[in-house]
Kinemage of the C-alpha trace (Angstrom):
@kinemage 1
@onewidth
@group {chain A} dominant
@subgroup {mainchain}
@vectorlist {calphas} color= white
{ca met a 1} P 21.841 10.248 19.659
{ca asn a 2} L 24.735 7.888 18.885
{ca lys a 3} L 25.473 7.651 15.340
{ca gln a 4} L 25.671 3.724 15.145
{ca his a 5} L 22.132 3.713 16.560
{ca his a 6} L 20.654 6.074 13.604
{ca leu a 7} L 18.983 3.167 11.526
{ca phe a 8} L 17.506 1.586 14.520
{ca trp a 9} L 15.900 5.187 15.386
{ca ala a 10} L 14.746 5.368 12.100
{ca ile a 11} L 13.048 1.871 11.811
{ca gly a 12} L 12.061 2.693 15.715
{ca phe a 13} L 10.136 5.817 14.309
{ca val a 14} L 8.011 3.727 11.668
{ca leu a 15} L 7.137 0.990 14.144
{ca ile a 16} L 5.887 3.818 16.481
{ca phe a 17} L 4.029 5.316 13.765
{ca ile a 18} L 2.560 1.884 13.177
{ca ala a 19} L 2.035 1.301 16.870
{ca leu a 20} L -0.023 4.279 17.350
{ca gln a 21} L -2.360 3.675 14.456
{ca ile a 22} L -3.041 0.208 16.131
{ca ile a 23} L -3.406 1.117 19.420
{ca ser a 24} L -5.696 4.193 18.208
{ca glu a 25} L -7.766 1.579 16.148
{ca ile a 26} L -8.021 -0.617 19.104
{ca phe a 27} L -9.116 2.104 21.764
{ca val a 28} L -12.225 3.272 19.353
{ca thr a 29} L -13.261 -0.413 18.588
{ca ile a 30} L -13.816 -0.955 22.276
{ca gly a 31} L -15.432 2.360 22.829
{ca tyr a 32} L -17.823 1.568 20.005
{ca ala a 33} L -18.318 -2.226 21.296
{ca ile a 34} L -19.369 -0.707 24.702
{ca tyr a 35} L -21.541 1.473 22.938
{ca leu a 36} L -23.171 -1.207 20.791
{ca his a 37} L -23.049 -3.748 23.719
{ca arg a 38} L -21.420 -6.042 21.366
{ca val a 39} L -18.546 -6.494 19.268
{ca pro a 40} L -18.971 -4.838 15.852
{ca asp a 41} L -18.196 -6.688 12.789
{ca ala a 42} L -16.586 -3.172 11.293
{ca leu a 43} L -15.988 0.240 12.252
{ca pro a 44} L -18.594 2.824 10.578
{ca pro a 45} L -16.981 6.017 8.608
{ca leu a 46} L -17.419 8.010 11.703
{ca ala a 47} L -15.488 5.689 13.868
{ca ile a 48} L -12.520 5.356 11.248
{ca ile a 49} L -12.173 9.200 11.062
{ca leu a 50} L -12.226 9.150 14.960
{ca tyr a 51} L -9.401 6.848 15.008
{ca met a 52} L -7.361 8.012 12.464
{ca phe a 53} L -7.746 11.543 13.629
{ca leu a 54} L -6.525 10.060 17.346
{ca phe a 55} L -3.475 8.376 15.797
{ca ser a 56} L -2.513 11.649 13.522
{ca val a 57} L -2.836 14.200 16.177
{ca ala a 58} L -0.891 11.689 18.590
{ca gly a 59} L 1.646 11.313 16.241
{ca ile a 60} L 2.010 14.986 15.425
{ca ile a 61} L 2.335 15.667 19.186
{ca leu a 62} L 4.670 13.137 20.185
{ca phe a 63} L 7.289 13.678 17.472
{ca trp a 64} L 7.168 17.404 18.216
{ca arg a 65} L 7.373 16.962 21.908
{ca lys a 66} L 10.011 14.278 21.485
{ca lys a 67} L 11.928 16.745 19.298
{ca trp a 68} L 12.517 13.790 16.772
{ca thr a 69} L 11.360 16.098 14.070
{ca glu a 70} L 12.503 19.710 13.897
{ca leu a 71} L 9.565 21.656 13.261
{ca ser a 72} L 10.689 25.407 12.026
{ca pro a 73} L 8.966 28.389 9.819
{ca arg a 74} L 12.654 29.036 8.884
{ca tyr a 75} L 11.949 27.627 5.331
{ca leu a 76} L 9.137 30.206 4.667
{ca lys a 77} L 11.394 32.886 4.837
{ca ser a 78} L 13.032 32.016 1.291
{ca arg a 79} L 9.654 32.927 -0.032
{ca pro a 80} L 8.801 29.499 -1.626
{ca val a 81} L 5.811 30.183 -3.159
{ca gly a 82} L 7.199 28.753 -6.819
{ca val a 83} L 8.171 25.718 -5.026
{ca phe a 84} L 4.795 25.124 -3.613
{ca leu a 85} L 2.974 26.104 -7.111
{ca trp a 86} L 5.134 23.231 -8.847
{ca cys a 87} L 4.717 20.761 -5.945
{ca ile a 88} L 1.058 20.879 -6.842
{ca ile a 89} L 1.932 20.755 -10.710
{ca ala a 90} L 3.939 17.898 -9.864
{ca ala a 91} L 1.706 16.134 -7.865
{ca ile a 92} L -0.993 16.175 -10.563
{ca gly a 93} L 1.304 14.876 -13.226
{ca ala a 94} L 2.375 11.889 -11.194
{ca ile a 95} L -1.393 10.641 -10.552
{ca ile a 96} L -1.971 8.762 -13.752
{ca pro a 97} L 1.591 7.410 -14.450
{ca ser a 98} L 1.695 6.090 -11.118
{ca thr a 99} L -1.595 4.442 -11.133
{ca phe a 100} L -0.794 2.922 -14.505
{ca leu a 101} L 2.262 1.389 -13.108
{ca gln a 102} L 0.397 -0.009 -10.002
{ca glu a 103} L -2.289 -1.429 -12.446
{ca ser a 104} L 0.483 -3.285 -14.639
{ca leu a 105} L 1.413 -5.395 -11.859
{ca pro a 106} L 0.435 -8.958 -11.664
{ca glu a 107} L -2.770 -10.166 -9.784
{ca trp a 108} L -2.289 -11.194 -5.953
{ca pro a 109} L -2.379 -14.866 -4.535
{ca glu a 110} L -6.026 -15.259 -3.018
{ca ser a 111} L -4.590 -15.252 0.241
{ca ile a 112} L -2.992 -11.661 0.102
{ca gln a 113} L -6.030 -10.445 -2.145
{ca lys a 114} L -8.401 -10.911 0.938
{ca tyr a 115} L -6.309 -8.499 2.952
{ca val a 116} L -6.128 -5.769 -0.059
{ca asp a 117} L -9.649 -5.810 -0.349
{ca met a 118} L -9.802 -5.327 3.342
{ca ala a 119} L -7.864 -2.557 3.417
{ca glu a 120} L -9.370 -0.940 0.117
{ca ala a 121} L -12.803 -1.165 2.273
{ca val a 122} L -11.567 0.555 4.679
{ca ala a 123} L -9.887 3.242 2.538
{ca ala a 124} L -13.411 3.403 0.647
{ca gln a 125} L -15.247 3.892 3.599
{ca leu a 126} L -12.780 6.820 4.682
{ca met a 127} L -12.860 8.360 1.054
{ca ser a 128} L -16.875 8.312 0.799
{ca thr a 129} L -17.260 10.997 3.554
{ca thr a 130} L -16.724 14.778 3.447
{ca gly a 131} L -14.913 14.068 6.890
{ca gly a 132} L -12.707 11.937 5.079
{ca tyr a 133} L -11.364 14.721 3.043
{ca phe a 134} L -9.917 16.582 6.708
{ca ile a 135} L -8.146 13.275 7.624
{ca val a 136} L -6.885 12.331 4.293
{ca cys a 137} L -5.951 15.156 2.733
{ca leu a 138} L -5.104 17.566 5.472
{ca leu a 139} L -4.030 15.694 8.431
{ca ala a 140} L -2.374 12.650 7.092
{ca pro a 141} L 0.012 14.682 5.112
{ca val a 142} L 1.243 16.602 7.957
{ca thr a 143} L 1.357 13.493 10.350
{ca glu a 144} L 3.204 11.390 7.696
{ca glu a 145} L 5.697 14.271 6.622
{ca ile a 146} L 6.701 14.775 9.998
{ca val a 147} L 7.360 11.075 10.791
{ca phe a 148} L 8.528 9.791 7.252
{ca arg a 149} L 10.941 12.955 6.258
{ca gly a 150} L 11.054 15.120 9.372
{ca ala a 151} L 12.348 11.892 11.574
{ca val a 152} L 12.998 9.156 9.682
{ca leu a 153} L 14.762 10.350 6.803
{ca arg a 154} L 16.547 13.216 8.747
{ca thr a 155} L 17.925 10.327 11.158
{ca leu a 156} L 19.392 8.191 8.077
{ca leu a 157} L 20.802 11.602 6.268
{ca ala a 158} L 22.715 12.398 9.791
{ca trp a 159} L 23.827 8.512 9.582
{ca lys a 160} L 25.021 8.362 6.188
{ca pro a 161} L 25.063 12.117 4.786
{ca glu a 162} L 27.479 10.800 1.966
{ca arg a 163} L 24.732 8.028 0.615
{ca arg a 164} L 22.083 10.388 0.256
{ca trp a 165} L 20.358 8.687 -2.328
{ca leu a 166} L 20.462 5.009 -0.741
{ca met a 167} L 18.939 7.020 2.528
{ca ile a 168} L 16.219 8.637 0.407
{ca thr a 169} L 15.409 5.131 -1.218
{ca leu a 170} L 15.290 3.281 2.478
{ca ser a 171} L 13.044 6.111 3.901
{ca ala a 172} L 10.859 5.378 0.333
{ca leu a 173} L 10.516 1.755 1.170
{ca leu a 174} L 9.802 2.170 5.139
{ca phe a 175} L 7.088 4.872 3.616
{ca met a 176} L 5.820 2.158 1.445
{ca leu a 177} L 5.584 -0.723 4.006
{ca ala a 178} L 3.933 1.584 6.924
{ca his a 179} L 0.815 2.182 4.402
{ca met a 180} L 0.521 -1.940 5.048
{ca asn a 181} L -1.370 -2.583 1.684
{ca pro a 182} L 0.262 -4.723 -0.901
{ca ala a 183} L -2.065 -3.139 -3.387
{ca gln a 184} L -0.268 0.436 -2.923
{ca met a 185} L 3.181 -0.533 -3.065
{ca ile a 186} L 4.404 1.429 -6.263
{ca his a 187} L 2.990 4.805 -5.680
{ca pro a 188} L 3.979 5.319 -1.878
{ca phe a 189} L 7.427 4.141 -2.921
{ca leu a 190} L 7.671 6.655 -5.968
{ca ile a 191} L 6.070 9.481 -3.915
{ca gly a 192} L 8.617 8.505 -1.031
{ca leu a 193} L 11.122 9.002 -3.245
{ca leu a 194} L 10.296 12.314 -4.658
{ca leu a 195} L 9.271 13.629 -1.118
{ca gly a 196} L 12.590 12.351 0.158
{ca trp a 197} L 14.400 14.431 -2.779
{ca met a 198} L 12.345 17.331 -1.784
{ca tyr a 199} L 13.411 17.115 1.856
{ca glu a 200} L 17.060 16.932 1.194
{ca arg a 201} L 17.474 19.420 -1.035
{ca thr a 202} L 15.318 21.922 1.172
{ca gly a 203} L 15.824 20.784 4.766
{ca ser a 204} L 12.231 21.125 5.362
{ca ile a 205} L 9.055 18.974 5.444
{ca leu a 206} L 6.763 21.948 4.107
{ca pro a 207} L 7.236 21.184 0.403
{ca gly a 208} L 6.514 17.583 1.090
{ca ile a 209} L 3.332 18.505 2.884
{ca ile a 210} L 2.039 20.545 -0.162
{ca tyr a 211} L 2.988 17.887 -2.648
{ca his a 212} L 1.230 15.126 -0.246
{ca trp a 213} L -2.128 17.280 0.137
{ca ala a 214} L -2.280 17.636 -3.602
{ca asn a 215} L -1.802 14.078 -4.323
{ca asn a 216} L -4.201 12.886 -1.821
{ca thr a 217} L -6.573 15.584 -2.897
{ca val a 218} L -6.504 14.680 -6.271
{ca ala a 219} L -6.867 10.939 -5.346
{ca tyr a 220} L -9.977 11.902 -2.732
{ca leu a 221} L -11.341 13.688 -5.897
{ca met a 222} L -11.093 10.805 -8.417
{ca phe a 223} L -12.653 8.637 -5.827
{ca arg a 224} L -15.862 10.667 -5.061
{ca ala a 225} L -16.189 10.839 -9.095
{ca tyr a 226} L -15.420 7.118 -9.766
{ca pro a 227} L -16.430 5.379 -6.292
{ca ser a 228} L -15.980 1.846 -7.333
{ca thr a 229} L -12.709 0.581 -6.025
{ca asp a 230} L -12.801 -1.934 -9.123
{ca leu a 231} L -12.475 0.435 -12.000
{ca thr a 232} L -9.372 0.770 -13.827
{ca leu a 233} L -7.799 3.687 -15.850
{ca asn a 234} L -9.050 1.666 -18.720
{ca asp a 235} L -12.632 1.641 -17.855
{ca ile a 236} L -12.514 5.500 -16.820
{ca leu a 237} L -11.195 6.271 -20.068
{ca gly a 238} L -13.410 4.642 -22.314
{ca gly a 239} L -12.259 1.102 -22.264
{ca ser a 240} L -9.441 2.059 -24.806
{ca glu a 241} L -5.709 1.394 -24.242
{ca lys a 242} L -4.783 3.684 -26.851
{ca asn a 243} L -6.316 6.589 -24.292
{ca val a 244} L -4.802 5.370 -21.425
{ca leu a 245} L -1.449 5.439 -22.867
{ca met a 246} L -1.964 8.999 -24.201
{ca ala a 247} L -3.229 10.085 -20.684
{ca val a 248} L 0.098 8.855 -19.215
{ca gly a 249} L 2.204 10.507 -21.739
{ca phe a 250} L -0.024 13.730 -21.435
{ca ser a 251} L 0.684 13.522 -17.583
{ca leu a 252} L 4.503 13.030 -18.057
{ca leu a 253} L 4.637 16.106 -19.932
{ca ile a 254} L 3.394 18.164 -16.659
{ca leu a 255} L 5.385 15.776 -14.259
{ca ile a 256} L 8.892 16.088 -15.783
{ca pro a 257} L 8.761 20.255 -16.257
{ca ala a 258} L 7.463 20.079 -12.939
{ca ile a 259} L 10.440 18.172 -11.621
{ca met a 260} L 12.539 20.215 -13.693
{ca gln a 261} L 11.430 23.503 -12.036
{ca leu a 262} L 11.515 22.098 -8.837
{ca asn a 263} L 15.479 20.875 -9.388
{ca met a 264} L 15.943 24.997 -10.206
{ca arg a 265} L 14.057 26.270 -7.402
{ca met a 266} L 14.975 24.283 -4.472
{ca lys a 267} L 18.047 25.497 -2.903
{ca lys a 268} L 20.533 22.803 -1.653
{ca lys a 269} L 20.602 23.329 2.212
């Protein structure tokens, strides 16, 4: 790969990721329309799970076969059990502060809010099923780490290795944009920074997969406990702003030590 073309390849990987998702959705929608003998108003949860499964598996196979992502068990030889454990703890500690920042954003214009509501409705359908756990918490972390850290960030770091934090930030922005949901901008961006740092330090997507799994599992369990998409932290914590701030503070007491531990345990590649 020509070094001058690294940025274009990185953006191209994101476009391929999005295109696979769109193509899979169209394919399943056509199949469902043939089954119903009419164009469906919306896909049922099972059809959403199916197209997400097709898109994820297609992405994994494509990026692996094309060698756009380096998949190797080499990192496991360092016995990174401690790293994996602190990844889980960091993910638990990050959920509430990230949600708090997201909820602090101003309201979206009505034209954008309609799109936000539609995206949240699809996500709610997916999260409301047991099969959704397999897609959201197991398959999605693997696919997204293969694409965004294993391919996108690896290519950006090869392009400008001396400006690693700029490359990590750029990959986090691409990760945020690829989620295509204005209501979920802060969380993917912050997670993208953390996952990018983990990859840059270890040269492996495995810590990111563990963190991603824990993050999505917490989000999935929270949705199953509080299924309404309109609920806020204030609602969950008894309508008290003081309780919300205390929850944020307590979460930071989990997150910050976890990041410090990861910094000590993750060896620079």
